[in-house]
DRENKE-603607 format. One record per residue: residue in one letter; x, y, z of N, C-alpha, C in turn; residue number from 0. Coordinates in pm, whole numbers, plus 50000, padded with zeros to 5 digits. Example, Ala and Ser with C-alpha at 12.3 -4.5 7.8 and 13.67 -1.06 7.14 Angstrom:
! DRENKE-603607
 papa   npx   npy   npz  capx  capy  capz   cpx   cpy   cpz bavex
    a 51319 49431 50780 51230 49550 50780 51320 49670 50780     0
    s 51285 49775 50708 51367 49894 50714 51290 50003 50787     1
This chain:
! DRENKE-603607
 papa   npx   npy   npz  capx  capy  capz   cpx   cpy   cpz bavex
    m 51257 49115 50897 51166 49105 50927 51034 48975 50838     0
    a 50991 48949 50897 50842 48836 50802 50757 48904 50810     1
    n 50700 48918 50636 50580 48991 50613 50429 48958 50703     2
    p 50344 48990 50695 50195 48928 50718 50156 48798 50648     3
    t 50123 48737 50699 50061 48609 50598 49915 48643 50540     4
    n 49864 48725 50635 49733 48765 50600 49674 48854 50494     5
    l 49809 48897 50438 49819 48990 50322 49831 48945 50179     6
    q 49829 49006 50099 49879 49020 49925 49987 49139 49904     7
    y 50082 49067 49842 50156 49201 49819 50165 49200 49619     8
    s 50228 49330 49583 50258 49327 49460 50405 49334 49458     9
    k 50462 49358 49306 50574 49331 49314 50647 49501 49331    10
    e 50550 49573 49342 50564 49727 49327 50591 49742 49461    11
    h 50559 49654 49593 50595 49641 49697 50481 49733 49784    12
    e 50335 49737 49778 50230 49751 49800 50118 49613 49896    13
    w 50085 49618 49948 50012 49478 50043 49870 49545 49996    14
    v 49760 49440 50046 49614 49448 50029 49600 49324 50154    15
    r 49511 49351 50197 49439 49295 50315 49311 49351 50262    16
    i 49212 49171 50227 49065 49203 50185 48990 49174 50306    17
    e 48886 49271 50321 48766 49244 50404 48631 49252 50339    18
    g 48586 49137 50310 48461 49132 50244 48492 49187 50096    19
    d 48396 49277 50040 48446 49331 49941 48560 49451 49890    20
    t 48638 49465 50011 48701 49572 50041 48800 49544 50064    21
    a 48922 49624 49987 49040 49585 49980 49103 49714 50049    22
    v 49180 49665 50183 49297 49795 50216 49409 49763 50176    23
    v 49472 49915 50113 49582 49916 50068 49720 50002 50123    24
    g 49824 49962 50127 49931 50010 50244 50077 49957 50147    25
    i 50166 50042 50155 50283 49995 50145 50348 49908 50248    26
    t 50430 49791 50198 50540 49715 50275 50651 49822 50382    27
    q 50685 49738 50474 50770 49743 50596 50929 49794 50494    28
    y 50953 49685 50395 51022 49713 50304 51018 49831 50216    29
    a 50937 49886 50173 50885 49998 50078 50938 50117 50178    30
    a 50875 50120 50304 50912 50236 50409 51013 50207 50469    31
    n 51136 50168 50458 51243 50132 50509 51359 50214 50383    32
    a 51332 50111 50210 51397 50203 50117 51329 50354 50139    33
    l 51237 50421 50146 51218 50515 50131 51275 50612 50247    34
    g 51297 50581 50326 51359 50647 50464 51228 50726 50540    35
    e 51235 50839 50571 51113 50916 50665 51046 51003 50566    36
    v 50907 50925 50582 50781 50928 50471 50780 51101 50533    37
    v 50727 51226 50435 50716 51341 50436 50570 51421 50442    38
    y 50533 51348 50356 50433 51344 50252 50358 51237 50201    39
    v 50220 51249 50170 50150 51129 50059 50031 51176 50021    40
    d 50065 51151 49866 49921 51191 49776 49857 51096 49742    41
    l 49731 51073 49806 49676 50953 49770 49545 50970 49658    42
    p 49487 50867 49635 49374 50871 49554 49251 50963 49598    43
    k 49144 50997 49535 49039 51083 49587 48935 50939 49624    44
    v 48829 50995 49733 48712 50890 49760 48629 50917 49601    45
    g 48581 50828 49590 48492 50816 49461 48591 50764 49299    46
    s 48740 50824 49362 48786 50767 49214 48820 50645 49189    47
    s 48855 50592 49076 48900 50504 49035 49036 50454 49003    48
    t 49045 50276 49094 49219 50260 49053 49240 50175 48976    49
    v 49314 50130 48917 49327 50020 48792 49455 49962 48791    50
    f 49444 49824 48845 49598 49734 48878 49660 49772 48824    51
    m 49816 49826 48897 49899 49855 48856 49942 49976 48784    52
    k 49841 50065 48774 49859 50213 48743 49881 50283 48864    53
    i 49952 50441 48797 49990 50516 48927 49831 50579 48976    54
    c 49847 50594 49102 49696 50622 49219 49756 50738 49259    55
    g 49888 50771 49277 49954 50878 49429 50050 50894 49399    56
    e 50140 50946 49546 50282 50903 49554 50330 50953 49675    57
    v 50433 50898 49747 50469 50883 49855 50627 50982 49878    58
    e 50647 51062 49925 50741 51152 49946 50820 51155 50073    59
    s 50922 51094 50063 51044 51080 50159 51133 51232 50168    60
    t 51206 51203 50274 51347 51275 50275 51437 51290 50155    61
    k 51441 51122 50129 51535 51105 50014 51455 51086 49886    62
    s 51342 51073 49855 51291 51072 49735 51146 51077 49717    63
    v 51088 51122 49587 50913 51078 49567 50918 50957 49472    64
    s 50805 50887 49565 50792 50711 49476 50673 50720 49417    65
    e 50644 50655 49320 50463 50635 49284 50400 50537 49340    66
    l 50293 50573 49355 50238 50429 49391 50134 50409 49298    67
    y 50164 50263 49320 50055 50144 49207 49954 50106 49269    68
    s 49844 50115 49224 49707 50061 49307 49776 49857 49277    69
    p 49733 49844 49355 49770 49647 49323 49622 49583 49332    70
    i 49504 49683 49322 49355 49660 49294 49302 49733 49219    71
    s 49228 49694 49167 49116 49796 49057 48971 49785 49152    72
    g 48918 49914 49130 48810 49933 49171 48798 50071 49198    73
    e 48633 50136 49319 48669 50212 49343 48679 50278 49499    74
    v 48770 50366 49486 48822 50408 49653 48726 50453 49723    75
    i 48705 50413 49824 48562 50440 49943 48605 50508 50068    76
    e 48752 50534 50085 48815 50561 50184 48970 50587 50210    77
    v 49015 50675 50253 49170 50711 50270 49151 50745 50398    78
    n 49324 50720 50410 49353 50742 50596 49387 50917 50563    79
    d 49304 50983 50608 49366 51110 50660 49434 51170 50747    80
    g 49425 51009 50832 49504 51064 50942 49681 51063 50890    81
    l 49692 51045 50768 49864 51052 50667 49873 51182 50672    82
    t 49773 51259 50653 49769 51437 50641 49868 51467 50729    83
    s 49846 51448 50813 49905 51533 50957 50025 51445 51014    84
    n 50000 51316 50981 50100 51192 51051 50186 51109 50907    85
    p 50230 51162 50801 50290 51039 50753 50406 50978 50797    86
    e 50446 50986 50895 50548 50950 50976 50508 50790 51018    87
    d 50335 50790 51045 50290 50656 51033 50313 50558 50963    88
    i 50344 50572 50808 50386 50453 50726 50513 50374 50759    89
    n 50600 50481 50832 50701 50430 50848 50708 50327 50971    90
    g 50613 50426 51045 50634 50340 51176 50523 50225 51242    91
    d 50413 50210 51163 50348 50098 51161 50289 50049 51013    92
    p 50363 50041 50902 50320 50011 50741 50165 49927 50726    93
    f 50181 49847 50826 50057 49746 50810 49963 49801 50906    94
    g 49978 49869 51009 49809 49934 51067 49795 50072 51043    95
    t 49829 50183 51138 49800 50246 51123 49860 50329 50990    96
    g 49928 50312 50961 50012 50328 50802 49891 50274 50688    97
    w 49798 50216 50704 49730 50193 50575 49717 50332 50498    98
    l 49705 50291 50342 49685 50429 50260 49519 50451 50218    99
    f 49479 50344 50192 49308 50383 50132 49238 50244 50091   100
    k 49140 50268 50099 49005 50089 50087 48989 50154 49929   101
    v 48977 50029 49870 48868 50001 49768 48784 49908 49736   102
    k 48691 49935 49716 48551 49856 49657 48611 49757 49547   103
    y 48609 49699 49553 48684 49580 49401 48574 49463 49401   104
    s 48595 49472 49275 48494 49306 49163 48578 49233 49148   105
    e 48712 49256 49121 48782 49094 49103 48953 49123 49186   106
    l 48955 48992 49230 49095 48997 49283 49213 49003 49165   107
    p 49291 49033 49185 49414 49055 49109 49523 48888 49120   108
    d 49606 48884 49053 49697 48792 49073 49819 48844 49184   109
    l 49801 48834 49306 49918 48896 49378 49971 48769 49468   110
    m 50126 48801 49515 50179 48742 49614 50133 48735 49698   111
    d 50108 48555 49780 50155 48542 49931 50292 48622 49981   112
    s 50293 48601 50140 50383 48658 50201 50546 48605 50161   113
    a 50535 48462 50126 50611 48387 50122 50713 48417 49994   114
    a 50604 48448 49912 50656 48436 49736 50738 48645 49739   115
    y 50687 48653 49825 50705 48832 49834 50860 48829 49941   116
    d 50859 48767 50046 51013 48750 50119 51090 48692 50033   117
    a 51048 48604 49908 51162 48576 49846 51250 48671 49782   118
    l 51105 48786 49682 51141 48864 49626 51245 48999 49632   119
    t 51177 49033 49790 51263 49108 49908 51393 49088 49933   120
    g 51423 48917 49938 51533 48860 50038 51521 48855 50156   121
    e 51388 48889 50248 51368 48875 50344 51322 48750 50411   122
    a 51334 48607 50282 51304 48482 50352 51420 48454 50461   123
């Protein structure tokens, strides 16, 4: 499955969609598939700061617990509260209803485009 071309990607399998001065963050289908069935998500708190490639939460599945690395620095302005009761949205629609949080950022990091991420994961 090709990854959406309108997103940017981190080597830790997070995606970023830029909407003005806000970045929407999630994990990729590749990561969701590797995790297995997601059963719990610990997201950063609204008002907290994220730092590029620093741990900001975790995703727990039936197989493991994986740390969530922020692909962008900034202030968390919204979290996807729907994942509290429906964490499986991450598996079912990681690029849509399974988004994780939104960050007001001041600087864009150097992330991969979809072709580079596809090459990294062998999905090209």
